N, C-alpha and C positions, 0 to 999 in steps of 0.2 A: 661031338655036338658043341657048337660054339655058342657062347652066351654073349649077347650084345647089351652091355650095361647102358641104361638110360633109354632103351627102346621099350615101347609099349607092346604088350601082348596083343595079338590081333583081335581078341574079343573085348579088350578094355577100351572104353571111350577116351578121347583126348581130354586133358584137364580143363580146357576152355574151348569155346567155339571160335573159329577163326573169323576175322572181320570180313565184312562184305567188300566187294571191289571198290565201291564209292568211299567207304570209310578208310580203306587202305591207301587210296591215292589222295586223300584229303577232301573228299566231297562232303556235302552236307548229308547228315544222316536222315533217313526218312522221318517225316513228321506225321503226327496223327491227323486225320481229316479235320477240316475246319468246321466248327459248329458255332452258329451265331449265339450271342449272349441273350439270355432271357431278360425281360424288362425287370428292373429292380435287383438284378444280380450284382453282387459286388465285383468291382473291377480293380485290377492291380496296375498302378502306374509305376513304371520303372524310369528313374532319372539317372543320368550320368553326369559326372563332374567334368565340365569343360574348362580347360586351363585358360585363365584370363591373363592377357599380357598388356603391354603398353598401347597396342593398336586395337581397333575394333575387331570383334570376334564373331564369326558366323556360328549361330547355335539355334536351338529350339528353346523358346522361353518356357520355363516350367510353370509360369502363372497363366498365360493366355494360350500356350501351345502353338504359337506362331513361329515360323522359321524366319529369323531376323539377323541382321548385322547389328551388333550392339552400338548404342550411342555412348560416347565417352565424354567425361568431364574431368579436367585435371585440376589438381590443387597441390600447393607446395608440401613436400614431405618433411619428415623430421630431419633428414639429411640436409635439405635446403635451409631450414631454419638454423641448424647448428653451423653450417658453413657460413651463412650470413653473419652469425654472431661472432665467429672466429675472425672473419674479415674485418668486422667492426672493431674488435679488440686490437687488431694489428694496425689500426689507424685509418682505414678506408671507410669512414663513416658517412661521407657525403653522398652516397648513392651506390657505390660499388658493392656495398654489403647486400644489396637487393638483387644482384646478378644471379645468384643461385636460384632465386624464386622465379626466374624467367627461363631457365634451362629445362628442356624436356627430360634430361637425364636425372633431374632432381624432383620430378613430379610423381605424385600418386595418381592413379587413374581409376575413376569410378565408372562401372559399366551399368547401363540400364537398357530396358527394352523400349524401342521407339514406338511400339504398338500400344502397350498398356502402361508405359512409364514406370514399371516396377524395377526396384533395385536388384541387380543380378550378382554383383560382387565388386570387390576392390582389389586392384593390383598395387601392392606397396613396394616402394623402392627401399633398398638398403637392407 
Protein backbone atom coordinates (compact mmCIF):
# COMPACT_ATOMS: atom_id res chain seq x y z
CA UNK A 1 0.00 0.00 0.00
CA UNK A 2 1.53 3.26 -1.06
CA UNK A 3 0.85 6.48 0.76
CA UNK A 4 0.80 9.66 -1.21
CA UNK A 5 1.79 12.54 1.05
CA UNK A 6 -0.04 15.79 0.41
CA UNK A 7 -2.99 14.08 -1.30
CA UNK A 8 -6.50 14.35 0.06
CA UNK A 9 -8.58 11.39 1.00
CA UNK A 10 -11.45 10.90 -1.48
CA UNK A 11 -14.02 11.75 1.18
CA UNK A 12 -12.33 14.98 2.36
CA UNK A 13 -13.35 18.27 0.67
CA UNK A 14 -10.64 20.51 -0.84
CA UNK A 15 -9.39 23.31 1.47
CA UNK A 16 -10.86 26.02 -0.82
CA UNK A 17 -13.23 26.33 -3.72
CA UNK A 18 -11.48 26.75 -7.08
CA UNK A 19 -12.06 30.05 -8.90
CA UNK A 20 -14.57 30.26 -11.70
CA UNK A 21 -13.35 30.43 -15.29
CA UNK A 22 -13.90 34.22 -15.59
CA UNK A 23 -12.04 34.84 -12.33
CA UNK A 24 -9.15 32.62 -13.37
CA UNK A 25 -8.62 34.36 -16.71
CA UNK A 26 -8.97 37.86 -15.28
CA UNK A 27 -12.61 38.53 -16.00
CA UNK A 28 -14.89 40.64 -13.88
CA UNK A 29 -16.48 38.73 -11.02
CA UNK A 30 -20.27 38.52 -11.12
CA UNK A 31 -22.03 41.49 -9.54
CA UNK A 32 -25.20 41.65 -7.50
CA UNK A 33 -28.26 42.70 -9.49
CA UNK A 34 -28.84 46.45 -9.77
CA UNK A 35 -31.35 47.92 -7.34
CA UNK A 36 -32.35 51.58 -7.69
CA UNK A 37 -31.81 53.86 -4.69
CA UNK A 38 -34.71 54.88 -2.53
CA UNK A 39 -35.47 58.61 -2.22
CA UNK A 40 -33.60 60.03 0.75
CA UNK A 41 -31.21 57.08 0.93
CA UNK A 42 -27.59 58.07 1.67
CA UNK A 43 -25.22 57.83 -1.27
CA UNK A 44 -21.49 57.26 -1.27
CA UNK A 45 -19.32 59.39 -3.55
CA UNK A 46 -15.97 57.89 -4.45
CA UNK A 47 -13.31 60.33 -5.61
CA UNK A 48 -9.93 59.54 -7.03
CA UNK A 49 -6.82 61.67 -7.03
CA UNK A 50 -5.87 62.80 -10.51
CA UNK A 51 -2.21 63.76 -10.89
CA UNK A 52 -1.93 67.39 -11.94
CA UNK A 53 0.95 68.45 -14.13
CA UNK A 54 2.13 71.49 -15.99
CA UNK A 55 -0.45 70.95 -18.76
CA UNK A 56 -4.24 70.88 -18.71
CA UNK A 57 -5.62 67.61 -17.30
CA UNK A 58 -8.76 65.72 -18.36
CA UNK A 59 -10.77 64.82 -15.26
CA UNK A 60 -14.19 64.84 -13.60
CA UNK A 61 -14.65 67.88 -11.38
CA UNK A 62 -15.39 66.78 -7.80
CA UNK A 63 -17.52 69.91 -7.24
CA UNK A 64 -19.88 70.01 -10.25
CA UNK A 65 -19.22 66.43 -11.50
CA UNK A 66 -18.67 67.62 -15.07
CA UNK A 67 -16.10 65.94 -17.31
CA UNK A 68 -13.69 68.77 -18.17
CA UNK A 69 -10.20 69.69 -19.28
CA UNK A 70 -8.84 71.90 -16.51
CA UNK A 71 -7.99 75.52 -17.13
CA UNK A 72 -4.51 76.51 -16.03
CA UNK A 73 -3.01 79.70 -14.66
CA UNK A 74 0.74 80.07 -14.20
CA UNK A 75 2.62 82.08 -11.60
CA UNK A 76 6.36 82.32 -10.80
CA UNK A 77 7.55 79.64 -8.40
CA UNK A 78 10.02 79.93 -5.55
CA UNK A 79 12.69 78.61 -7.93
CA UNK A 80 12.02 81.54 -10.29
CA UNK A 81 12.30 84.12 -7.52
CA UNK A 82 15.50 82.61 -6.10
CA UNK A 83 17.08 82.35 -9.55
CA UNK A 84 16.21 85.98 -10.26
CA UNK A 85 17.69 87.05 -6.94
CA UNK A 86 20.94 85.17 -7.61
CA UNK A 87 21.17 86.66 -11.13
CA UNK A 88 20.64 90.11 -9.61
CA UNK A 89 23.42 89.56 -7.04
CA UNK A 90 25.77 88.45 -9.83
CA UNK A 91 25.35 91.86 -11.49
CA UNK A 92 22.58 91.40 -14.07
CA UNK A 93 20.06 93.66 -12.37
CA UNK A 94 18.86 95.66 -15.44
CA UNK A 95 16.19 93.11 -16.42
CA UNK A 96 18.03 89.83 -16.90
CA UNK A 97 17.04 88.91 -13.36
CA UNK A 98 13.40 88.72 -14.55
CA UNK A 99 14.09 86.03 -17.17
CA UNK A 100 13.34 83.11 -14.78
CA UNK A 101 9.85 84.59 -14.20
CA UNK A 102 9.13 84.18 -17.93
CA UNK A 103 10.26 80.56 -18.35
CA UNK A 104 7.61 77.81 -18.23
CA UNK A 105 10.06 75.53 -16.42
CA UNK A 106 10.07 77.95 -13.46
CA UNK A 107 6.29 78.36 -13.12
CA UNK A 108 3.75 76.89 -10.71
CA UNK A 109 0.47 75.89 -12.37
CA UNK A 110 -2.97 76.29 -10.75
CA UNK A 111 -5.76 74.08 -12.12
CA UNK A 112 -9.43 75.08 -12.00
CA UNK A 113 -12.70 73.83 -13.46
CA UNK A 114 -13.87 75.79 -16.51
CA UNK A 115 -17.48 74.84 -15.74
CA UNK A 116 -17.84 75.97 -12.09
CA UNK A 117 -14.51 77.87 -11.67
CA UNK A 118 -13.61 75.91 -8.52
CA UNK A 119 -9.95 75.39 -7.57
CA UNK A 120 -8.82 71.82 -8.29
CA UNK A 121 -5.16 71.84 -7.31
CA UNK A 122 -1.72 73.28 -7.83
CA UNK A 123 1.36 71.82 -9.51
CA UNK A 124 4.51 73.16 -7.82
CA UNK A 125 7.95 73.23 -9.41
CA UNK A 126 11.10 72.40 -7.56
